[in-house]
N, C-alpha and C positions, 0 to 999 in steps of 0.2 A: 566683777570683771566684765568687760564689754567687748563686743566684736562688731565694728561698724555701727555702733549705736544700739546694738541688741545684746541682751544678756546671753551668756553662753550656758547659763544654768536654767534648768526647767523648774517651773513652779510645781507644787504638789499636784495641782490639777493637770498640768501638762504631762507629768510623769504618768498619772493614771490613764490619760488618753493615749499616750504613746505606748504604754504597756498593753492597753486594750486593743490598739491598732495591730500591734505585733501578734497578740493572741488571735485576733480575728483572721489575720493572714494565715497563721499556722493552722487554725481550724479549717479554713477553706481548703488548704492543701491536703490536710488529713482526710477530710470528707471526700475530696476528689479521688485521692489514692485508695481509699477504702470503700468507696461507692456506698456510703451510708452516713447518716448524721452522727456527729460526735456528741455523745450524751455524757452527763455527769457520771453514770455508772462505768462507762468506758475509762474515763479519767481516774476515777476512784480505784478501779481494779488495777490499772497500770501503776499507780502510785503505791497502793497498799502492798502490792507484790514486792515493792522495794522499801517497805517499812515507813512510808510517808503517808500522813493523814491529811486530808483536805475536806473541809466542810462544803456542802452545796452552796452556802452563802458566800464563802470566800471565792469559790469558783465563779459565781455570778459576778462578784466584784472584778475579778480578773478579766472576764470576757466583756463586760459592759463598761468598765472604767468608772464604776460607781462605788459608793462606800469608801472605806479607808484604803489607802494605797497598800498593796501587798508588797512588803519589802523583805520577806523571809527568803534569804538567798538560797538556802537549802531546798526550799519548796520550789522556787523558780527554776533552780538547776534541775531538780527532779522532773518537773513538767517538761522542760526543754529536752532533756535527754531520754526520758522514759516514755513520754506520751508522743512527742513530736519528732524525736530523733534528730535534733539540731544542736549546734554548739550552745552550751549553757549561757555564754555571754550574750546571746541574742536577747535573752529575757533578764539576765542579771545586770547587764550594763546597757542602759537605755541610750547611751551616747555612741554605742558601737554601730558599725555599719551592718547592713543586711548581709548575712553570709551568702557567698556566690551560689551555693546550691539552692538556698531558699529563694533567691532572686530568680534563678533559672526556672525553678518549679512554678513560681508565681507567674512568670511570663508565659510559660507553657499552658498553665491553667487559663490564663486570660485568652490566649489564642483558641483554646478548645471551646471556651464559652462563646466566643464570637462565631466560631464555626457552627456550633449548635444553633445559635440564633439564625445564622444564614440558612442552615438546613431546615429549621423550623419554618422560617419565612417561605422558603421555596415550596414546602409541602402544604402550607396553609393559606396561601394567597389566592388559590383557586383561579378563577377566570380573570386574570389581571393582564392588562395589555403588555406586550413585549417591551414597550418603552419604559413603563413603570417598573417592570422586573429588572430591566437593565440599570435603571437609576438606583433602585434599592440595592442591587448587587454591587454597584460601583461605590455606594456609600459604605456598605459593610466592608468591602475590600480595602477602601481607603482608611477606614478606622482600624483595620487589622494591620495596616502598614504604618500607622501613626501619622497619617496625613489628615488634613482638615477638609 
């Protein structure tokens, strides 16, 4: 099946990469919300409390998009619901759209990171001319507003 000359089906590699991208986004949100790094023990604890087992190797495959594609729908559903608290379809259906709450949280996280950069720059530039500070502030503000 084709769509404007492009296949509407993902290759195995594209599926691994798409799943890893989605997992990475969810990890970023989780870490921001919890103010700590998401480690394998966190994941293992959340899943085992719900009767699901996940090896460290398989977790690595999911996060990095390496190894074999993880297709276990029950595992993906459990990770979505019990670790990240998002609709299962986000991980089980790689053709699905990003849920609105995930999209909103990611946009918020992006803004917060940009503000942190802006605050860090303001604190650490030291004796910089007002013109350079204004230019840097303008660049950061424009990037926050989606301008070029």
